[in-house]
N, C-alpha and C positions, 0 to 999 in steps of 0.2 A: 401198414409197412408197404403192402403190394401196391395198394391204389398210388401213392407216391412213385414207386418204381415204374409202374404204366403211366401216370402221368408225365413223369420225365421222358420216357421213348416216344409219347406221343407229342408233346411239344418239340423236340429234337426232330421229330419228322416232320412237323408242320415248319418249323424254321428252314430245313433244307428244301422241301418244296415251294416255301414263298421265293427262296434264292434264286431257284433255277425258274420258277415262273418269271420273276422280275427281270431276269436275264433273256428270256424268249421272249417277253413284252419288247424289252428293249430293241432286240433284233428287228421286231416286224416294223415297230413304231419309228425307229430311228432314219434319219434322213441318210441316204447312202450317198459315199463319196468314192472314187476309185483314186489308188495311190499307187504310183510307181514304184518298185521295191527292186532289192536284189536279194535273193536268200543265200544263207552259209548252212552247211548241214550239219550242228554239233549234236551228241549224243549227251543226254543226263543220265548219271547212272539210277537216280530215284524216281527221274518222271519221265525217261524212256526217250524217245526221238522226236526233235523238234527242230523246225528251221529258225534261225536268228533271221530276222528281216531289218533291213535299215532302208528307209524311205527317203525320195529325194528331199521332202520336207522335213527331215531331220536335220539337215545342215543348211542354214538359211543365212543368204548372203544379205545383211542388213541393208546396204548400198541399193538393192534392188525390192526392197519389201516397206511398206509404211511400217512404223515402230514407234514406241515409247522409247525417249530417250534413255531411261535408265538402263535397257538392254544394253546399251555400248559402256556401260561400266566394267571394266575387267572383272571385278569380283563379284558381280550378280549372279544368283542362283536363286533358283525358288520356281514356284509356278508360272507360266505364260499362257496365253491363249491364240491359237493361230487360227484366225479368218479364213477360211477357204471358198473360193468360188468352184462348184462343181463345173466340169467341161470336159471335154472328148479330147483327147482321149481320158486325161488325168487332171483332177484337181489342182489349183494353183495356191500357192497363200496370197492373199490379199493385203493382210495387216496383221502384225504381232502386238500384244497389247498386256500389260502385266496385270491388269483388271479385266473383271467376266464382263465381256460386251453384252450390254443391255439393249433390247429390243433389237436385236440383229436378226436381219432376214436370212443371211448367210450361215450356212453352218460352221461351227469352230471346235477345234479340238484342246483341251486342255493339257499341258506337256510340261516336263521339268527340264529346267536349262542344265544341263551338265556341264557346259564350260563357255567362255566366250573368248573369242581371238581374233582382235582387231574388229573387223566388221563380220565376222561371221560367229554364229551362234549354233551351238548341238544343242538338239532337244530331244527326249524321249517321250515317247506317249503312251507306253503301257500296251503297246500292239506290236510288240519288237521278238514276240514267241509265238511261234503257230505250232501246235503239238499234231503228232502225226501216229496214226495208229501203226502199231508195228507190221502188220500186215500189208500196209502199204507203204514200207520203206523201198521196195523197187522200184515205184513211179517216181519217187524223190532221187534214187540213185540213176535213173535213167535222164532226170533231169540235170543233176550235176554232171553226165557226161554229155549233154547237148551244151553247155557252156562252153566245151573246150573245142567243138567244132564251129556251131552256132548259136550264140549267144540267145535263150528265146527272151522274148518280153514277157517281164511278170509284173502282175498287178494285184493288189489286193483292194475287196469291196468292204468298206467299212461302214457300220451303222453307227452314224454321230447322234446320241442321245444328250439328256438334260445335262446341262452345265459343263458339255465339252467332252463328254465321256465317250471313248470310242470302243466299239467290238467288231472284231473281226467276222464278217460273214462266209466270205471264200475267197479262195486263194484262184487267179486267173493266170495261165499260162498261155501265151499266145492268143488271149480273148477267150478263151476256153477255160471251165472251171476244173482244176485240180480234182481227179475222181476221189475224193474223200473229204 
């Protein structure tokens, strides 16, 4: 009986280490793009402090970006792939497609269409929450205070990996990494 218990504990530990290792490898191997964002500072009772991040590429004007015609259907919802052109200072959307791009040299993010309204489409990428250690909350509060006097330029470095999955590497405030 003890052998089964120890085997189960070991398998769970291996699973957790494999998940962590996969994420670390993805962060190191992924192609990095910088996205412009604006933070909001909510608090979750169960998860602690985090910033809600709204990206420029979350609200796309289909009149300015090549796209599949199906995206103009007001009832469309589901997965889309946004092909990005890395650049200075921020990556820009080049194309939006419903099917995963094949042999695409440019990085692309997979997102979920939340709604379409005329020629505009709202997309979420799973990068909208950035959790903050409790000890670093003062830095975020200073950031919020800056917004009232002089809004800082905020960007996020995202590692884009296989099949359009994105992982936040770090948050940049006026070009400098946020201290955590």
